C-alpha positions as CSV (number, residue, x, y, z in Angstrom):
1,M,32.5,-17.0,-21.3
2,I,30.6,-20.0,-20.0
3,L,28.7,-19.3,-16.8
4,E,27.6,-22.2,-14.6
5,M,24.1,-21.7,-13.1
6,K,23.9,-23.5,-9.8
7,V,20.8,-24.2,-7.6
8,P,20.7,-21.5,-4.9
9,S,19.8,-22.5,-1.3
10,P,16.1,-21.8,-0.7
11,G,16.6,-22.3,3.1
12,E,18.8,-23.8,5.8
13,S,17.1,-27.2,6.0
14,I,16.6,-27.7,2.3
15,K,19.3,-29.9,0.7
16,E,17.8,-30.7,-2.7
17,V,15.2,-29.4,-5.1
18,E,13.3,-30.7,-8.1
19,I,13.2,-29.1,-11.5
20,A,9.4,-28.6,-11.9
21,T,9.4,-26.8,-15.2
22,W,11.9,-25.3,-17.6
23,L,10.5,-22.0,-18.9
24,V,13.1,-21.9,-21.7
25,K,14.4,-24.4,-24.2
26,D,17.9,-25.7,-24.8
27,G,19.7,-23.3,-27.0
28,D,17.4,-20.3,-26.3
29,Y,18.8,-16.8,-25.7
30,V,17.9,-15.6,-22.2
31,E,18.1,-12.1,-20.7
32,K,19.6,-11.4,-17.3
33,D,17.1,-11.9,-14.4
34,Q,14.7,-13.7,-16.8
35,A,12.9,-16.6,-15.1
36,I,14.3,-19.7,-16.7
37,A,12.9,-22.5,-14.5
38,E,10.5,-23.3,-11.6
39,V,12.0,-25.4,-8.9
40,D,10.1,-27.3,-6.2
41,S,11.4,-27.7,-2.7
42,D,9.6,-29.5,0.1
43,K,8.3,-26.1,1.3
44,A,7.7,-23.9,-1.8
45,T,8.0,-23.5,-5.5
46,L,10.5,-20.9,-6.5
47,E,11.6,-19.3,-9.8
48,L,15.2,-19.5,-10.9
49,P,16.4,-16.3,-12.7
50,A,19.2,-16.1,-15.2
51,E,22.3,-14.6,-13.7
52,M,23.5,-13.2,-17.1
53,S,22.3,-12.8,-20.6
54,G,23.4,-15.4,-23.2
55,T,22.6,-18.7,-24.8
56,I,21.4,-21.4,-22.4
57,T,22.4,-25.1,-22.3
58,L,20.2,-27.2,-20.0
59,K,22.0,-29.8,-17.8
60,A,19.0,-31.3,-16.1
61,E,15.6,-32.6,-17.2
62,E,12.2,-31.7,-15.8
63,G,11.4,-33.9,-12.8
64,D,15.1,-34.4,-11.9
65,T,16.0,-34.0,-8.3
66,V,19.2,-32.0,-7.9
67,A,21.3,-31.0,-4.9
68,V,21.5,-27.4,-3.8
69,G,24.7,-26.0,-5.4
70,A,24.6,-28.4,-8.4
71,V,24.9,-27.0,-11.9
72,V,21.6,-27.1,-13.8
73,C,22.5,-25.1,-16.9
74,L,25.2,-23.2,-18.6
75,I,25.0,-19.7,-20.1
76,D,27.3,-18.7,-22.9
77,T,27.6,-14.9,-22.2
78,S,29.7,-14.3,-25.3
79,A,26.8,-15.4,-27.6
80,A,25.2,-12.6,-29.6
81,K,21.5,-12.0,-29.3
82,P,19.8,-13.6,-32.3
83,S,18.1,-11.4,-34.9
84,G,14.7,-12.0,-36.5
85,S,16.4,-13.7,-39.5
86,A,17.3,-16.7,-37.3
87,A,14.0,-18.4,-38.3
88,A,15.3,-19.2,-41.8
89,P,17.3,-22.3,-40.9
90,A,14.4,-23.6,-39.0
91,A,12.4,-23.9,-42.2
92,E,14.8,-26.6,-43.3
93,A,14.2,-28.8,-40.3
94,P,11.2,-30.7,-41.7
95,K,13.4,-31.8,-44.7
96,A,16.0,-33.2,-42.3
97,E,13.4,-35.1,-40.4
98,A,12.0,-36.8,-43.6
99,P,14.4,-39.8,-43.5
100,K,13.5,-40.4,-39.9
101,A,9.8,-40.9,-40.9
102,E,10.9,-43.6,-43.4
103,V,12.8,-45.4,-40.6
104,K,9.8,-45.3,-38.4
105,A,7.6,-46.7,-41.2
106,E,9.9,-49.7,-41.4
107,A,9.9,-50.3,-37.7
108,P,6.8,-52.6,-37.6
109,K,8.7,-55.1,-39.8
110,A,11.2,-55.6,-37.0
111,E,8.5,-56.5,-34.5
112,P,8.2,-60.2,-35.4
113,V,11.8,-60.7,-34.3
114,Q,10.6,-60.5,-30.7
115,A,7.8,-62.9,-31.1
116,P,9.8,-66.0,-30.0
117,A,10.4,-64.2,-26.6
118,A,6.8,-64.9,-25.6
119,T,7.6,-68.7,-25.5
120,S,10.7,-68.2,-23.4
121,Y,10.8,-69.8,-20.0
122,A,11.3,-66.3,-18.5
123,A,8.2,-64.9,-20.1
124,G,5.9,-63.5,-17.4
125,T,8.4,-64.1,-14.6
126,P,9.0,-61.0,-12.4
127,S,12.4,-60.2,-11.1
128,P,12.7,-60.2,-7.3
129,A,12.3,-56.4,-7.1
130,A,9.4,-56.5,-9.5
131,R,7.7,-59.3,-7.5
132,K,7.9,-57.2,-4.3
133,I,6.3,-54.2,-6.0
134,L,3.6,-56.3,-7.6
135,D,2.8,-58.0,-4.2
136,E,2.5,-54.5,-2.6
137,K,0.1,-53.5,-5.4
138,N,-1.8,-56.8,-5.1
139,I,-1.3,-57.4,-8.9
140,A,-0.9,-60.9,-10.4
141,P,2.2,-61.2,-12.5
142,A,0.1,-63.0,-15.2
143,S,-1.7,-59.7,-15.8
144,V,1.6,-57.8,-16.6
145,S,3.3,-57.8,-19.9
146,G,7.1,-58.1,-19.5
147,T,9.4,-55.9,-21.5
148,G,12.7,-57.5,-20.3
149,K,14.8,-60.1,-22.0
150,G,12.7,-63.1,-23.0
151,G,9.5,-61.4,-21.8
152,R,10.7,-61.1,-18.2
153,I,8.8,-58.6,-16.0
154,T,11.2,-55.8,-14.9
155,K,11.0,-53.4,-12.0
156,D,9.9,-50.6,-14.4
157,D,7.1,-52.9,-15.6
158,A,5.9,-53.4,-12.1
159,V,6.1,-49.7,-11.2
160,N,4.0,-48.8,-14.2
161,A,1.5,-51.6,-13.7
162,V,-2.0,-50.6,-12.6
163,P,-4.6,-52.8,-10.9
164,S,-7.5,-54.1,-13.0
165,M,-10.5,-51.7,-13.0
166,G,-12.9,-54.5,-13.9
167,T,-14.6,-55.3,-17.2
168,P,-15.3,-52.1,-19.2
169,T,-18.9,-51.5,-20.2
170,G,-18.3,-48.6,-22.6
171,G,-17.3,-45.0,-22.4
172,S,-13.9,-43.4,-21.8
173,R,-11.6,-45.2,-19.5
174,G,-8.4,-43.3,-19.9
175,T,-5.8,-43.0,-17.2
176,E,-2.9,-40.6,-16.5
177,R,0.1,-41.2,-14.3
178,T,1.9,-38.1,-13.1
179,K,4.6,-37.6,-10.5
180,L,3.7,-35.6,-7.4
181,S,5.6,-32.4,-6.9
182,M,8.2,-32.4,-4.1
183,L,5.9,-30.0,-2.2
184,R,3.0,-32.4,-2.5
185,R,5.1,-35.4,-1.5
186,K,6.4,-33.5,1.6
187,V,2.9,-32.5,2.6
188,A,1.8,-36.1,2.3
189,E,4.8,-37.3,4.4
190,R,4.1,-34.7,7.1
191,L,0.4,-35.6,7.3
192,V,1.1,-39.3,7.7
193,S,3.7,-38.4,10.3
194,A,1.3,-36.3,12.3
195,K,-1.2,-39.2,12.3
196,N,1.4,-41.8,13.3
197,E,3.5,-39.8,15.8
198,T,1.0,-37.7,17.8
199,A,-1.8,-38.6,20.1
200,M,-4.2,-36.5,18.1
201,L,-7.8,-35.9,19.3
202,T,-10.4,-33.5,18.1
203,T,-13.0,-31.6,20.1
204,F,-15.9,-29.6,18.6
205,N,-18.2,-26.7,19.4
206,E,-20.5,-24.3,17.5
207,V,-20.4,-20.5,17.1
208,N,-23.3,-18.1,16.6
209,M,-22.0,-15.8,13.9
210,T,-24.7,-13.2,14.3
211,P,-22.6,-10.7,16.3
212,I,-19.7,-10.8,13.8
213,N,-22.1,-10.5,10.8
214,Q,-23.7,-7.4,12.4
215,I,-20.3,-5.8,12.8
216,R,-19.2,-6.6,9.3
217,N,-22.5,-5.4,7.8
218,E,-22.2,-2.1,9.7
219,Y,-18.6,-1.3,9.1
220,K,-17.2,-3.3,6.1
221,D,-17.9,-0.5,3.6
222,A,-16.2,2.1,5.8
223,F,-13.4,-0.3,6.6
224,K,-12.8,-0.9,2.9
225,A,-12.9,2.8,2.1
226,K,-10.6,3.8,5.0
227,H,-8.0,1.1,4.4
228,G,-7.4,1.2,0.7
229,G,-9.8,-1.5,-0.5
230,L,-9.0,-4.0,2.3
231,G,-11.9,-6.2,3.1
232,L,-13.1,-7.0,6.7
233,G,-13.4,-10.8,6.6
234,F,-13.9,-13.5,9.2
235,M,-10.2,-14.4,9.5
236,S,-9.2,-11.3,11.5
237,F,-11.9,-12.1,14.0
238,F,-10.8,-15.8,14.3
239,T,-7.2,-14.8,14.5
240,K,-7.9,-12.3,17.3
241,A,-10.0,-14.9,19.1
242,V,-7.3,-17.5,18.8
243,T,-4.5,-15.3,20.1
244,R,-6.6,-14.3,23.1
245,A,-7.4,-18.0,23.8
246,L,-3.7,-18.9,23.4
247,Q,-2.8,-16.4,26.2
248,L,-5.5,-18.0,28.4
249,Y,-4.3,-21.6,27.6
250,P,-0.6,-21.4,26.9
251,D,-0.2,-25.2,26.6
252,V,-2.0,-25.1,23.3
253,N,0.7,-22.7,22.1
254,S,3.6,-25.1,22.9
255,M,5.4,-27.9,21.3
256,M,7.0,-31.3,22.2
257,D,10.8,-31.5,21.9
258,G,11.8,-35.0,23.0
259,D,11.3,-35.0,26.8
260,Y,10.8,-31.3,27.0
261,K,8.0,-28.8,26.3
262,I,8.8,-25.6,24.5
263,A,6.3,-22.8,25.4
264,Y,6.1,-19.5,23.4
265,D,5.1,-16.1,24.7
266,F,4.1,-15.0,21.2
267,A,1.6,-16.2,18.7
268,D,2.8,-16.9,15.1
269,I,-0.4,-18.1,13.4
270,S,-0.1,-20.3,10.4
271,I,-3.0,-19.8,7.9
272,A,-3.6,-22.8,5.6
273,V,-4.3,-21.6,2.0
274,S,-4.8,-23.6,-1.2
275,G,-2.3,-22.6,-3.8
276,P,-1.7,-23.7,-7.4
277,K,1.0,-26.2,-6.2
278,G,-1.1,-27.5,-3.3
279,L,-1.6,-26.8,0.4
280,M,0.6,-24.0,1.7
281,V,0.7,-22.6,5.3
282,P,2.2,-19.1,5.5
283,V,2.7,-17.5,8.9
284,V,1.3,-14.3,10.4
285,R,4.1,-13.3,12.8
286,N,3.2,-11.9,16.2
287,A,-0.4,-11.9,15.4
288,E,-1.2,-11.0,19.1
289,L,0.2,-7.5,18.4
290,L,-1.7,-6.9,15.1
291,T,-4.9,-4.9,14.8
292,F,-7.8,-6.1,12.7
293,R,-6.5,-4.1,9.8
294,G,-3.0,-5.4,10.3
295,I,-4.2,-9.0,10.3
296,E,-6.3,-8.6,7.2
297,A,-3.5,-6.9,5.3
298,E,-1.0,-9.6,6.2
299,I,-3.3,-12.5,5.3
300,K,-4.1,-10.8,1.9
301,R,-0.4,-10.3,1.2
302,L,0.5,-13.9,2.0
303,A,-2.5,-15.3,0.1
304,L,-1.6,-13.3,-3.1
305,R,2.0,-14.5,-2.9
306,A,0.8,-18.1,-2.5
307,R,-1.7,-17.8,-5.4
308,D,1.0,-16.2,-7.7
309,G,3.6,-18.8,-6.8
310,Q,5.8,-16.1,-5.1
311,I,5.7,-17.5,-1.6
312,T,9.1,-18.0,0.0
313,V,10.4,-20.6,2.4
314,D,10.7,-17.9,5.1
315,D,7.0,-17.0,4.7
316,M,6.1,-20.6,5.8
317,T,8.8,-21.2,8.4
318,G,7.8,-21.4,12.0
319,G,4.3,-20.9,13.3
320,T,3.0,-21.9,16.8
321,F,-0.6,-22.6,15.9
322,T,-2.6,-23.1,12.7
323,I,-6.0,-22.0,11.4
324,T,-7.6,-23.7,8.4
325,N,-10.9,-22.8,6.8
326,G,-12.6,-25.7,5.0
327,G,-15.8,-23.7,4.9
328,V,-14.7,-21.8,1.8
329,F,-15.1,-25.1,0.0
330,G,-18.4,-25.9,1.6
331,S,-17.2,-28.2,4.4
332,M,-19.7,-28.4,7.3
333,L,-17.5,-30.5,9.7
334,S,-14.1,-32.0,9.6
335,T,-11.2,-33.2,11.8
336,P,-8.2,-31.1,10.7
337,I,-4.7,-32.7,11.0
338,I,-2.1,-31.1,13.2
339,N,0.7,-29.2,11.4
340,P,3.8,-30.7,13.1
341,P,5.6,-29.8,15.2
342,Q,2.7,-27.6,16.4
343,S,0.3,-29.0,19.0
344,G,-3.0,-27.6,17.8
345,I,-5.0,-26.6,14.8
346,L,-8.4,-24.8,14.6
347,G,-10.8,-25.8,11.8
348,M,-13.4,-23.3,10.5
349,H,-16.4,-24.5,8.5
350,N,-19.2,-23.2,6.4
351,I,-22.0,-21.0,7.9
352,I,-25.5,-22.4,7.8
353,E,-28.7,-20.8,9.2
354,R,-30.1,-23.2,11.8
355,P,-32.7,-23.0,14.5
356,I,-31.3,-22.7,18.0
357,A,-32.7,-22.0,21.5
358,V,-32.2,-18.4,22.7
359,N,-33.6,-17.5,26.1
360,G,-36.2,-20.2,25.8
361,K,-37.3,-19.3,22.3
362,V,-36.4,-20.9,18.9
363,E,-34.6,-18.5,16.7
364,I,-32.7,-18.9,13.4
365,H,-29.1,-17.8,13.4
366,P,-26.0,-18.3,11.1
367,M,-24.1,-21.0,12.8
368,M,-20.6,-22.4,12.3
369,Y,-19.1,-25.6,13.7
370,V,-15.5,-25.2,14.8
371,A,-13.0,-28.0,15.5
372,L,-9.8,-28.1,17.5
373,S,-7.4,-31.0,16.8
374,Y,-4.7,-31.2,19.4
375,D,-1.8,-33.4,20.6
376,H,-3.0,-35.1,23.7
377,R,0.6,-35.8,24.8
378,I,1.0,-32.2,25.7
379,I,-2.5,-30.8,25.9
380,D,-5.1,-32.2,28.4
381,G,-8.8,-32.2,27.9
382,R,-9.4,-29.3,30.2
383,E,-7.0,-27.0,28.2
384,S,-8.3,-28.1,24.8
385,V,-12.0,-27.7,25.7
386,G,-11.3,-24.5,27.6
387,F,-9.4,-23.1,24.6
388,L,-12.2,-23.8,22.2
389,V,-14.8,-22.4,24.5
390,A,-12.7,-19.2,24.9
391,V,-12.6,-18.9,21.1
392,K,-16.4,-19.4,21.0
393,E,-17.0,-16.8,23.7
394,A,-14.8,-14.2,21.9
395,L,-16.5,-14.7,18.6
396,E,-20.0,-14.4,20.1
397,N,-19.1,-11.3,22.0
398,P,-16.4,-9.6,19.8
399,V,-17.0,-6.0,20.8
400,E,-16.3,-6.6,24.5
401,L,-13.7,-9.4,24.3
402,L,-11.8,-8.5,21.1
403,M,-12.4,-4.7,20.6
404,N,-12.3,-3.4,24.2
405,G,-15.9,-2.2,23.9
406,D,-15.3,0.2,20.9
407,A,-15.7,-1.4,17.5
408,K,-14.9,1.8,15.5
409,R,-11.6,2.3,17.3
410,A,-10.6,-1.3,17.0
411,L,-11.2,-1.1,13.2
412,E,-9.3,2.2,13.1
413,L,-12.3,4.1,11.6
């Protein structure tokens, strides 16, 4: 029996996916539930498992964009599983390929036939579509070799053309052109959209991290031992500080919807993480209800799924506010871009010991710059600055403002 394997729907809003990688070859025997392909959607990379055991016939190439529900391969379920002796016919393959090598060897003799094309009136003349692409790239047609009839520059020639990089002076100057994944293209589209369609501003402040460092140094070992190896990181403190500030300044926890504002009485915090396929933003649901342990456990779970390529569309759907931590890469200061349709994003940065004034004296403390980018269409200056100050106050006085005066109880120790 021939089974048609169709692309399953990764989510309601996703209409097409891209075949990122085939994990099997045409004609291979596959087992039921074996991963046969990785498919990219505009939100995540998912594995496609074989629905039955049998011999597979591929119906789509890597890089092809296919609609949800389209047939991408066939599985012959009546085919017998091959034995180890199947390798014998493969040994004869080189013999069959020998004549092809002779044909290729004669190919250079055919080259002179195309020589007169260089003198054709069409040589070096781009087609209308090619001219438009070359103009956009600011590339002169004279610098492009045409492969069309009579040496004419085709659209493909223009697409593949690259601007001059100047006169080489030695050393390697290789280039590689690769297609962006669907996820990467969607991220790029959303980032440009956020810049063009929102009135985005960024406000800054700095946080003295000494109180949090003292708590972590005192309790991180006990926290790890009590909660099965779970680390006490900075993200739980920042998440708790953000959910508290969102309750104080609810406009930051709202979104624009045409002429209306949608306000939320819950805090679904999106955490930006860097995965093997690019930037991913999984969501910690109802973070305002979670303890420090609960937040750390959920962030760890989502980060591992993103790292292993197992993140799902549902894991990244929704979110009312985003936290991103460029500090893990060494960033001292940045202006994070809003994650639409959200209205705000908090940027964390690296921690550097700096001298600051404390009660009229100069002291050295671990300091972090924090940035809040927000949509000024819906959030005014008072709310944005007040929100960031509330985050700063909570981080600099965590025991009182985030732990109700009892750090051990808040950490469930």
